[in-house]
N, C-alpha and C positions, 0 to 999 in steps of 0.2 A: 155228544155234541153233534149238531147238524151242520153239514157243509153247504147245503142247498140254500140259495137266497130265497127269502120269502117275497110276497108280492110287493111290499113296500120297498124292499132293498132292490128289487128288479126295476121298480119305478124310479128309484134314486139313480141307479146306474144309467138308465135311459135318459133321465133329465140332465145328468152331468155330461154325458156325451153330446147331447144336443146343445147344451150351453157352451161347451168348449169348441164345438164346431163353429159357433157364431163369434166367439170372442178371441180365439187363438191368434188372430192376425192383428188384434188391437194393441195399443201401447200397454206396457206392463202395469202402469198405475190404474188403467181402466180395468184390466183383468183382475187385479187385486181388489179393487172396489166391488166388482161383481161377486167375487168369492166371499168377501166379508158380508155383503148385503144378503146373500143367500144363506148365510149361517153355516157354511161348510166347516169352518174352524171349530164349531161347537159340536160336531158330530161325535157320537160314541165310537169305540174302537173299530167295530166291524164296518159301520157306515163310513168312517173316516178312511179305512182301507180301500173301500170302493172308490172314494174320491181320489185318493192318492194313486191308485192304479191307473186311472184315467188321466191324471195329470202327468204321470210318468210316460204315458202313451204319446203325449204331445211335447215331451221334454219341457214342461212348464218352467218359465223363467222367473216366476215370482217367488217371494220367500215363504210360501205356504207351508212347505215341508218342515222348515226349521221352526216356524212359529207354532205349528200344531204338534210337533213330536220332539223338538229339542227344548223349546221354552216352556210350553204348557205343563208337561209332566214334572218339571222342576219347580216352577213358580206356583203351580196349582191353580193357575188362572191364565187368561189370555192377556196380551199386552193392552195398555190403555189406549183409548181413542183410535181403535182399528189400526194401530201401528204394527209393524213387524217385530218379531222377537226371535231370540235364539238362546242356546244354552252352552255353557262351557263345563264339561263333565268328564274330560279325558285326563285331567290332572296336569295338562301342559298348556292348553290353549293354542296349540299349533295349527290345527286345521278345523276352524269353526265355521260352520255353514251360515252364510248371510250375516256375519257379525259386523261387516262394514256398512250395512244399510239397516240394521235393526234399531228400533226405538229403545228397546229394553233388552238387557242380557241377564239371564239367570246364571249365577255362578255357584258351582258345588265346591264348598270349601270345608276345611276341617272343623269349622264352627257351624256348619249347616249351609242352607241355601240362602244366598244373598242376591237380590235383584237390584240392578243399577241401571241408570241411563247410560247409553252408549258413550256420550261425551265425557263420562267420568273416568274412562279408561282408554287405552290405545288399541284400536282395531284397524289393522292395515291389511287391505286386500292383497292377496298373493296370486300370481298367475298360475292357472292350471289349464290343461288341454281343452276342457270344456269352457269356452269363452262366455257362455251364457250362464254359467254357474258361479255364484259368488262364494268364495272361500277366503277366510281372513285369519290372520294371526293376532290373537289377543294377548297383550302383555301389560305389565304393571299391576298384576294381581298376586297377592301373597296367599299362601295356604290352600291352593287348589288341590283337590283330590279326585281320584278316578272313581266313577260310578255311573256307567252308561245306562240310561232308562231303557227298559224293554220296549217301550213305545217307539223310541228312536230307532231301534234295530228293526222293528216291524215296519216302520214307515219307509226306511231305506229299502227293505226287502221287497215290499209290494210296489214301490216306485220303480225298482229295477225290473220287476216282472212286467210292468206297463211298457217300459222302454223296449224290452226284449220282444214283447208282442208286436210292437210297431216294426221292429227290424224283420221279424218273420213275415209280417204282411207285405212289407216292401220287397222282401226277397221272393216270395211266392209270385207277386205281381210281375217282377222282373223276369223270372225264369219262364213265365208263361209267354211273354212277348219277345224274349230274345231268342233268335233262331240260329241254329248251326246245323250244317248238313241238311238243310231244307226242313228241319222240324224244330219246335220249341225245345230248348235245353231242359225244360222241366219234364220232358218225357224220358229223359235218361235216368236209368235206375240209380246211378251214383248220386245224382242230384236229389232224387226223391229221398234217398236214405238220409242225406244231410238235413233236408228239410224236416223229416220225421224226427231226427235226433233233436233238432231245435224245438219242435213242438213238445216232445216228451219232457225235455229239460224245463220248459216254461210251465207246463202243467204241474210238474213236481214242485217247483218253486212256488207256484201260485197257491197250491193246496197248503203248503207249510206256512206261507205268509198269512193266509186266512185262518189257519189253525192258531197261529200266534195271536191274531186279533181276537179270536173267540176266547182264548184263555185269559186275555187281558179284560175283555168285557165281563167275564164271569168270575174274575178274581181267583182263577184256578191256581193251585200251588205249582203246576207245571209251567207257568207263564214264562219264567226265565229260560228254561231249557227250550221251550217252544220258540222264543225269540232268537236264541242262538242258532237253532236248526233253520229257521226261516232265513236268517242273514247268510248262513253258510250255503244253503241251497240256492239262494239268489246269486251269490257269487259264482258258484259252479255253473249256474244257468247262463250268466253273463259271459263266461269264458267260452262256452259252447256256441252260444248264439253269435257272439262277436266273430269268432273264427270262421264259422260256416257262412254267416251272412256276408262277411267281407269277401270270402272266397267265391261264393256263388254270384256275386255282383261282378267279379272280374275287375278289370282295370278301372271301370267307371266308379267302382266303390271307393277308390282312392282319391277321387276328385272332390274339390270343395263345391262344385256345381250340383253335386247330388246330395239330396237331403239325408241320405243314410248316415252321413257323418254326425249329425246332431244326436241321433239315438244311440250310435255306437259310443260316442263320448260320454253320454249321460249314463249308459249302462255301466261303462267301466268306472266312471267316477263314483257311482253309487256303490259299486263293489268295494272300492278302496276306502271310502269314508267309514270311519269307526272300525276299520279292520276288514281284511278280505276273508275269503272262505276258510283259508288255512288257520287264521287266528281263531275263528269261531268253532272250527272243528276241534282244535286243541282245548278250547274252553269247555266244550261238551265232554271231552274225555276227562278233564280235570274235575268236572262236577258229577261224574258218574259214581 
């Protein structure tokens, strides 16, 4: 398997970045319309991963992730009329991404997959620390079973990588302009070491996330293990980047006035959804 992007994939990456730079400050419905019009939801796994990484980089507030990686792999299609969608596949319906604003919800039950309109069941949004993230509790459904799609794990992993990349970029910019003892704090060896640790963690997680996307694209028999590895590595990455990014920002990193908070919250939320790093490391050991 090749890990290097081809010319079309590099063009897509550049196009996504340029589009998001123009649309990220617009209302959510306008952002969603742009994504659907450009056909990003229909992208195959590797190209979808490219889009999701860039959406993670801006802490995208739309239901793109849930629609593309929670609903589509269960339903085998996209929601009707460019609506949002999500899936319930954890067996409980406790923490379902975007269930409160989805047009359709795919349910994994003991009788197979059932797609219903959101108004046919109860989906109540619950409060989480990332206020721009919609997480809901779905109730009133019998026969739910657990069976998390590999695409959903890959999607969360690569979105986490994007958020962590943004945290590192913000941190590097800050330590270059913050002075102490007459010099930028970025010139201190201890600061350089923490920034290097962040970079290494991100690159490790990024490689595994794209490896997962490649196995899904090729129908490789190792796809499930690759998805578990990607989600575990992304969780470990978020722990490192969260701790070092917050510490290197100092007191300003704790304030709501600083945009760092949005990406810290998104990285942490992506780690916790569908199980943190420890959960997937244990799953890997069980599957060995």
